[in-house]
Chimera marker file (.cmm) of the C-alpha trace (Angstrom):
<marker_set name="trace">
<marker id="1" x="246.119" y="-133.349" z="-2.204" r="1" g="1" b="0" radius="0.5"/>
<marker id="2" x="246.499" y="-133.093" z="1.549" r="1" g="1" b="0" radius="0.5"/>
<marker id="3" x="243.605" y="-133.193" z="3.973" r="1" g="1" b="0" radius="0.5"/>
<marker id="4" x="242.937" y="-129.483" z="4.289" r="1" g="1" b="0" radius="0.5"/>
<marker id="5" x="240.829" y="-128.419" z="7.262" r="1" g="1" b="0" radius="0.5"/>
<marker id="6" x="241.512" y="-124.687" z="7.325" r="1" g="1" b="0" radius="0.5"/>
<marker id="7" x="242.555" y="-121.940" z="4.926" r="1" g="1" b="0" radius="0.5"/>
<marker id="8" x="246.036" y="-121.610" z="6.425" r="1" g="1" b="0" radius="0.5"/>
<marker id="9" x="246.739" y="-125.278" z="5.513" r="1" g="1" b="0" radius="0.5"/>
<marker id="10" x="246.610" y="-124.520" z="1.772" r="1" g="1" b="0" radius="0.5"/>
<marker id="11" x="250.002" y="-124.730" z="0.067" r="1" g="1" b="0" radius="0.5"/>
<marker id="12" x="251.227" y="-124.087" z="-3.455" r="1" g="1" b="0" radius="0.5"/>
<marker id="13" x="251.345" y="-127.863" z="-4.026" r="1" g="1" b="0" radius="0.5"/>
<marker id="14" x="247.628" y="-128.147" z="-3.165" r="1" g="1" b="0" radius="0.5"/>
<marker id="15" x="246.807" y="-125.448" z="-5.701" r="1" g="1" b="0" radius="0.5"/>
<marker id="16" x="249.128" y="-127.036" z="-8.282" r="1" g="1" b="0" radius="0.5"/>
<marker id="17" x="247.325" y="-130.341" z="-7.841" r="1" g="1" b="0" radius="0.5"/>
<marker id="18" x="243.922" y="-128.644" z="-8.087" r="1" g="1" b="0" radius="0.5"/>
<marker id="19" x="244.794" y="-126.905" z="-11.356" r="1" g="1" b="0" radius="0.5"/>
<marker id="20" x="246.507" y="-130.072" z="-12.623" r="1" g="1" b="0" radius="0.5"/>
<marker id="21" x="250.100" y="-128.906" z="-12.883" r="1" g="1" b="0" radius="0.5"/>
<marker id="22" x="252.326" y="-131.971" z="-13.060" r="1" g="1" b="0" radius="0.5"/>
<marker id="23" x="255.679" y="-130.262" z="-12.606" r="1" g="1" b="0" radius="0.5"/>
<marker id="24" x="256.033" y="-127.036" z="-10.674" r="1" g="1" b="0" radius="0.5"/>
<marker id="25" x="259.113" y="-124.877" z="-11.124" r="1" g="1" b="0" radius="0.5"/>
<marker id="26" x="260.425" y="-122.537" z="-8.459" r="1" g="1" b="0" radius="0.5"/>
<marker id="27" x="258.926" y="-119.546" z="-10.246" r="1" g="1" b="0" radius="0.5"/>
<marker id="28" x="255.540" y="-121.300" z="-10.429" r="1" g="1" b="0" radius="0.5"/>
<marker id="29" x="255.791" y="-122.131" z="-6.709" r="1" g="1" b="0" radius="0.5"/>
<marker id="30" x="256.293" y="-118.457" z="-5.986" r="1" g="1" b="0" radius="0.5"/>
<marker id="31" x="253.460" y="-117.478" z="-8.344" r="1" g="1" b="0" radius="0.5"/>
<marker id="32" x="251.034" y="-119.956" z="-6.764" r="1" g="1" b="0" radius="0.5"/>
<marker id="33" x="251.999" y="-118.798" z="-3.278" r="1" g="1" b="0" radius="0.5"/>
<marker id="34" x="251.330" y="-115.229" z="-4.369" r="1" g="1" b="0" radius="0.5"/>
<marker id="35" x="247.923" y="-116.259" z="-5.733" r="1" g="1" b="0" radius="0.5"/>
<marker id="36" x="247.069" y="-117.895" z="-2.410" r="1" g="1" b="0" radius="0.5"/>
<marker id="37" x="248.001" y="-114.724" z="-0.520" r="1" g="1" b="0" radius="0.5"/>
<marker id="38" x="246.013" y="-112.536" z="-2.918" r="1" g="1" b="0" radius="0.5"/>
<marker id="39" x="242.998" y="-114.842" z="-2.539" r="1" g="1" b="0" radius="0.5"/>
<marker id="40" x="243.159" y="-114.746" z="1.259" r="1" g="1" b="0" radius="0.5"/>
<marker id="41" x="243.493" y="-110.974" z="1.237" r="1" g="1" b="0" radius="0.5"/>
<marker id="42" x="240.546" y="-110.608" z="-1.151" r="1" g="1" b="0" radius="0.5"/>
<marker id="43" x="238.369" y="-112.874" z="0.999" r="1" g="1" b="0" radius="0.5"/>
<marker id="44" x="239.262" y="-110.938" z="4.157" r="1" g="1" b="0" radius="0.5"/>
<marker id="45" x="238.516" y="-107.582" z="2.576" r="1" g="1" b="0" radius="0.5"/>
<marker id="46" x="235.321" y="-108.803" z="0.888" r="1" g="1" b="0" radius="0.5"/>
<marker id="47" x="233.882" y="-110.388" z="4.005" r="1" g="1" b="0" radius="0.5"/>
<marker id="48" x="235.456" y="-108.387" z="6.814" r="1" g="1" b="0" radius="0.5"/>
<marker id="49" x="236.726" y="-111.615" z="8.409" r="1" g="1" b="0" radius="0.5"/>
<marker id="50" x="240.295" y="-111.556" z="9.666" r="1" g="1" b="0" radius="0.5"/>
<marker id="51" x="240.655" y="-115.199" z="10.815" r="1" g="1" b="0" radius="0.5"/>
<marker id="52" x="239.660" y="-117.274" z="7.793" r="1" g="1" b="0" radius="0.5"/>
<marker id="53" x="240.551" y="-120.536" z="9.533" r="1" g="1" b="0" radius="0.5"/>
<marker id="54" x="237.236" y="-120.479" z="11.403" r="1" g="1" b="0" radius="0.5"/>
<marker id="55" x="235.347" y="-120.934" z="8.124" r="1" g="1" b="0" radius="0.5"/>
<marker id="56" x="236.206" y="-124.221" z="6.384" r="1" g="1" b="0" radius="0.5"/>
<marker id="57" x="233.924" y="-123.479" z="3.429" r="1" g="1" b="0" radius="0.5"/>
<marker id="58" x="236.299" y="-120.657" z="2.470" r="1" g="1" b="0" radius="0.5"/>
<marker id="59" x="238.869" y="-123.291" z="1.483" r="1" g="1" b="0" radius="0.5"/>
<marker id="60" x="237.133" y="-123.920" z="-1.834" r="1" g="1" b="0" radius="0.5"/>
<marker id="61" x="236.920" y="-120.178" z="-2.409" r="1" g="1" b="0" radius="0.5"/>
<marker id="62" x="240.720" y="-119.916" z="-2.213" r="1" g="1" b="0" radius="0.5"/>
<marker id="63" x="241.076" y="-122.796" z="-4.674" r="1" g="1" b="0" radius="0.5"/>
<marker id="64" x="238.616" y="-121.346" z="-7.181" r="1" g="1" b="0" radius="0.5"/>
<marker id="65" x="240.080" y="-117.834" z="-6.959" r="1" g="1" b="0" radius="0.5"/>
<marker id="66" x="243.607" y="-119.198" z="-7.462" r="1" g="1" b="0" radius="0.5"/>
<marker id="67" x="242.481" y="-121.259" z="-10.434" r="1" g="1" b="0" radius="0.5"/>
<marker id="68" x="240.778" y="-118.271" z="-12.019" r="1" g="1" b="0" radius="0.5"/>
<marker id="69" x="243.805" y="-116.018" z="-11.537" r="1" g="1" b="0" radius="0.5"/>
<marker id="70" x="246.121" y="-118.745" z="-12.847" r="1" g="1" b="0" radius="0.5"/>
<marker id="71" x="243.947" y="-119.320" z="-15.923" r="1" g="1" b="0" radius="0.5"/>
<marker id="72" x="243.799" y="-115.612" z="-16.733" r="1" g="1" b="0" radius="0.5"/>
<marker id="73" x="247.410" y="-114.956" z="-15.669" r="1" g="1" b="0" radius="0.5"/>
<marker id="74" x="246.357" y="-112.052" z="-13.506" r="1" g="1" b="0" radius="0.5"/>
<marker id="75" x="247.324" y="-110.923" z="-10.035" r="1" g="1" b="0" radius="0.5"/>
<marker id="76" x="243.911" y="-109.592" z="-9.089" r="1" g="1" b="0" radius="0.5"/>
<marker id="77" x="240.432" y="-110.966" z="-8.553" r="1" g="1" b="0" radius="0.5"/>
<marker id="78" x="237.916" y="-109.762" z="-11.118" r="1" g="1" b="0" radius="0.5"/>
<marker id="79" x="235.186" y="-108.683" z="-8.710" r="1" g="1" b="0" radius="0.5"/>
<marker id="80" x="232.704" y="-108.069" z="-11.529" r="1" g="1" b="0" radius="0.5"/>
<marker id="81" x="232.975" y="-111.641" z="-12.807" r="1" g="1" b="0" radius="0.5"/>
<marker id="82" x="233.051" y="-113.820" z="-9.666" r="1" g="1" b="0" radius="0.5"/>
<marker id="83" x="232.277" y="-117.499" z="-9.890" r="1" g="1" b="0" radius="0.5"/>
<marker id="84" x="228.706" y="-118.132" z="-8.651" r="1" g="1" b="0" radius="0.5"/>
<marker id="85" x="229.847" y="-120.520" z="-5.894" r="1" g="1" b="0" radius="0.5"/>
<marker id="86" x="232.501" y="-118.049" z="-4.721" r="1" g="1" b="0" radius="0.5"/>
<marker id="87" x="229.996" y="-115.188" z="-4.733" r="1" g="1" b="0" radius="0.5"/>
<marker id="88" x="227.468" y="-117.232" z="-2.755" r="1" g="1" b="0" radius="0.5"/>
<marker id="89" x="229.938" y="-118.410" z="-0.099" r="1" g="1" b="0" radius="0.5"/>
<marker id="90" x="231.479" y="-114.964" z="0.329" r="1" g="1" b="0" radius="0.5"/>
<marker id="91" x="228.010" y="-113.426" z="0.546" r="1" g="1" b="0" radius="0.5"/>
<marker id="92" x="227.066" y="-115.800" z="3.364" r="1" g="1" b="0" radius="0.5"/>
<marker id="93" x="230.050" y="-114.628" z="5.408" r="1" g="1" b="0" radius="0.5"/>
<marker id="94" x="230.140" y="-110.904" z="4.651" r="1" g="1" b="0" radius="0.5"/>
<marker id="95" x="230.002" y="-109.165" z="7.997" r="1" g="1" b="0" radius="0.5"/>
<marker id="96" x="231.436" y="-105.843" z="6.910" r="1" g="1" b="0" radius="0.5"/>
<marker id="97" x="228.236" y="-104.872" z="5.106" r="1" g="1" b="0" radius="0.5"/>
<marker id="98" x="226.069" y="-105.092" z="8.202" r="1" g="1" b="0" radius="0.5"/>
<marker id="99" x="225.318" y="-101.955" z="10.170" r="1" g="1" b="0" radius="0.5"/>
<marker id="100" x="227.081" y="-101.838" z="13.533" r="1" g="1" b="0" radius="0.5"/>
<marker id="101" x="224.544" y="-99.638" z="15.258" r="1" g="1" b="0" radius="0.5"/>
<marker id="102" x="226.626" y="-96.488" z="15.049" r="1" g="1" b="0" radius="0.5"/>
<marker id="103" x="225.242" y="-93.378" z="13.447" r="1" g="1" b="0" radius="0.5"/>
<marker id="104" x="227.688" y="-91.487" z="11.274" r="1" g="1" b="0" radius="0.5"/>
<marker id="105" x="227.008" y="-87.818" z="10.655" r="1" g="1" b="0" radius="0.5"/>
<link id1="1" id2="2" r="1" g="1" b="0" radius="0.2"/>
<link id1="2" id2="3" r="1" g="1" b="0" radius="0.2"/>
<link id1="3" id2="4" r="1" g="1" b="0" radius="0.2"/>
<link id1="4" id2="5" r="1" g="1" b="0" radius="0.2"/>
<link id1="5" id2="6" r="1" g="1" b="0" radius="0.2"/>
<link id1="6" id2="7" r="1" g="1" b="0" radius="0.2"/>
<link id1="7" id2="8" r="1" g="1" b="0" radius="0.2"/>
<link id1="8" id2="9" r="1" g="1" b="0" radius="0.2"/>
<link id1="9" id2="10" r="1" g="1" b="0" radius="0.2"/>
<link id1="10" id2="11" r="1" g="1" b="0" radius="0.2"/>
<link id1="11" id2="12" r="1" g="1" b="0" radius="0.2"/>
<link id1="12" id2="13" r="1" g="1" b="0" radius="0.2"/>
<link id1="13" id2="14" r="1" g="1" b="0" radius="0.2"/>
<link id1="14" id2="15" r="1" g="1" b="0" radius="0.2"/>
<link id1="15" id2="16" r="1" g="1" b="0" radius="0.2"/>
<link id1="16" id2="17" r="1" g="1" b="0" radius="0.2"/>
<link id1="17" id2="18" r="1" g="1" b="0" radius="0.2"/>
<link id1="18" id2="19" r="1" g="1" b="0" radius="0.2"/>
<link id1="19" id2="20" r="1" g="1" b="0" radius="0.2"/>
<link id1="20" id2="21" r="1" g="1" b="0" radius="0.2"/>
<link id1="21" id2="22" r="1" g="1" b="0" radius="0.2"/>
<link id1="22" id2="23" r="1" g="1" b="0" radius="0.2"/>
<link id1="23" id2="24" r="1" g="1" b="0" radius="0.2"/>
<link id1="24" id2="25" r="1" g="1" b="0" radius="0.2"/>
<link id1="25" id2="26" r="1" g="1" b="0" radius="0.2"/>
<link id1="26" id2="27" r="1" g="1" b="0" radius="0.2"/>
<link id1="27" id2="28" r="1" g="1" b="0" radius="0.2"/>
<link id1="28" id2="29" r="1" g="1" b="0" radius="0.2"/>
<link id1="29" id2="30" r="1" g="1" b="0" radius="0.2"/>
<link id1="30" id2="31" r="1" g="1" b="0" radius="0.2"/>
<link id1="31" id2="32" r="1" g="1" b="0" radius="0.2"/>
<link id1="32" id2="33" r="1" g="1" b="0" radius="0.2"/>
<link id1="33" id2="34" r="1" g="1" b="0" radius="0.2"/>
<link id1="34" id2="35" r="1" g="1" b="0" radius="0.2"/>
<link id1="35" id2="36" r="1" g="1" b="0" radius="0.2"/>
<link id1="36" id2="37" r="1" g="1" b="0" radius="0.2"/>
<link id1="37" id2="38" r="1" g="1" b="0" radius="0.2"/>
<link id1="38" id2="39" r="1" g="1" b="0" radius="0.2"/>
<link id1="39" id2="40" r="1" g="1" b="0" radius="0.2"/>
<link id1="40" id2="41" r="1" g="1" b="0" radius="0.2"/>
<link id1="41" id2="42" r="1" g="1" b="0" radius="0.2"/>
<link id1="42" id2="43" r="1" g="1" b="0" radius="0.2"/>
<link id1="43" id2="44" r="1" g="1" b="0" radius="0.2"/>
<link id1="44" id2="45" r="1" g="1" b="0" radius="0.2"/>
<link id1="45" id2="46" r="1" g="1" b="0" radius="0.2"/>
<link id1="46" id2="47" r="1" g="1" b="0" radius="0.2"/>
<link id1="47" id2="48" r="1" g="1" b="0" radius="0.2"/>
<link id1="48" id2="49" r="1" g="1" b="0" radius="0.2"/>
<link id1="49" id2="50" r="1" g="1" b="0" radius="0.2"/>
<link id1="50" id2="51" r="1" g="1" b="0" radius="0.2"/>
<link id1="51" id2="52" r="1" g="1" b="0" radius="0.2"/>
<link id1="52" id2="53" r="1" g="1" b="0" radius="0.2"/>
<link id1="53" id2="54" r="1" g="1" b="0" radius="0.2"/>
<link id1="54" id2="55" r="1" g="1" b="0" radius="0.2"/>
<link id1="55" id2="56" r="1" g="1" b="0" radius="0.2"/>
<link id1="56" id2="57" r="1" g="1" b="0" radius="0.2"/>
<link id1="57" id2="58" r="1" g="1" b="0" radius="0.2"/>
<link id1="58" id2="59" r="1" g="1" b="0" radius="0.2"/>
<link id1="59" id2="60" r="1" g="1" b="0" radius="0.2"/>
<link id1="60" id2="61" r="1" g="1" b="0" radius="0.2"/>
<link id1="61" id2="62" r="1" g="1" b="0" radius="0.2"/>
<link id1="62" id2="63" r="1" g="1" b="0" radius="0.2"/>
<link id1="63" id2="64" r="1" g="1" b="0" radius="0.2"/>
<link id1="64" id2="65" r="1" g="1" b="0" radius="0.2"/>
<link id1="65" id2="66" r="1" g="1" b="0" radius="0.2"/>
<link id1="66" id2="67" r="1" g="1" b="0" radius="0.2"/>
<link id1="67" id2="68" r="1" g="1" b="0" radius="0.2"/>
<link id1="68" id2="69" r="1" g="1" b="0" radius="0.2"/>
<link id1="69" id2="70" r="1" g="1" b="0" radius="0.2"/>
<link id1="70" id2="71" r="1" g="1" b="0" radius="0.2"/>
<link id1="71" id2="72" r="1" g="1" b="0" radius="0.2"/>
<link id1="72" id2="73" r="1" g="1" b="0" radius="0.2"/>
<link id1="73" id2="74" r="1" g="1" b="0" radius="0.2"/>
<link id1="74" id2="75" r="1" g="1" b="0" radius="0.2"/>
<link id1="75" id2="76" r="1" g="1" b="0" radius="0.2"/>
<link id1="76" id2="77" r="1" g="1" b="0" radius="0.2"/>
<link id1="77" id2="78" r="1" g="1" b="0" radius="0.2"/>
<link id1="78" id2="79" r="1" g="1" b="0" radius="0.2"/>
<link id1="79" id2="80" r="1" g="1" b="0" radius="0.2"/>
<link id1="80" id2="81" r="1" g="1" b="0" radius="0.2"/>
<link id1="81" id2="82" r="1" g="1" b="0" radius="0.2"/>
<link id1="82" id2="83" r="1" g="1" b="0" radius="0.2"/>
<link id1="83" id2="84" r="1" g="1" b="0" radius="0.2"/>
<link id1="84" id2="85" r="1" g="1" b="0" radius="0.2"/>
<link id1="85" id2="86" r="1" g="1" b="0" radius="0.2"/>
<link id1="86" id2="87" r="1" g="1" b="0" radius="0.2"/>
<link id1="87" id2="88" r="1" g="1" b="0" radius="0.2"/>
<link id1="88" id2="89" r="1" g="1" b="0" radius="0.2"/>
<link id1="89" id2="90" r="1" g="1" b="0" radius="0.2"/>
<link id1="90" id2="91" r="1" g="1" b="0" radius="0.2"/>
<link id1="91" id2="92" r="1" g="1" b="0" radius="0.2"/>
<link id1="92" id2="93" r="1" g="1" b="0" radius="0.2"/>
<link id1="93" id2="94" r="1" g="1" b="0" radius="0.2"/>
<link id1="94" id2="95" r="1" g="1" b="0" radius="0.2"/>
<link id1="95" id2="96" r="1" g="1" b="0" radius="0.2"/>
<link id1="96" id2="97" r="1" g="1" b="0" radius="0.2"/>
<link id1="97" id2="98" r="1" g="1" b="0" radius="0.2"/>
<link id1="98" id2="99" r="1" g="1" b="0" radius="0.2"/>
<link id1="99" id2="100" r="1" g="1" b="0" radius="0.2"/>
<link id1="100" id2="101" r="1" g="1" b="0" radius="0.2"/>
<link id1="101" id2="102" r="1" g="1" b="0" radius="0.2"/>
<link id1="102" id2="103" r="1" g="1" b="0" radius="0.2"/>
<link id1="103" id2="104" r="1" g="1" b="0" radius="0.2"/>
<link id1="104" id2="105" r="1" g="1" b="0" radius="0.2"/>
</marker_set>
């Protein structure tokens, strides 16, 4: 696995190594790339953070989410059954749940 310092550095080969795939076909490359994109999108929407590269601890979240989706062969994150580590890290960075001082009528 490469030395990954930010979320945008994650590639399908990093995920393949993490989930212990020895040979990766073209269709699996595409699937893993899709899982990475879904994971990044989920993290952004969950936390309200648009630039994930500023948060290196989100790297492991991408890996765990991809592994979970790969294991269950799904193209969505099961929000009701999040891994405890993922839930904790995402909770620490959730800025979209904080009030912004505006009063909505």
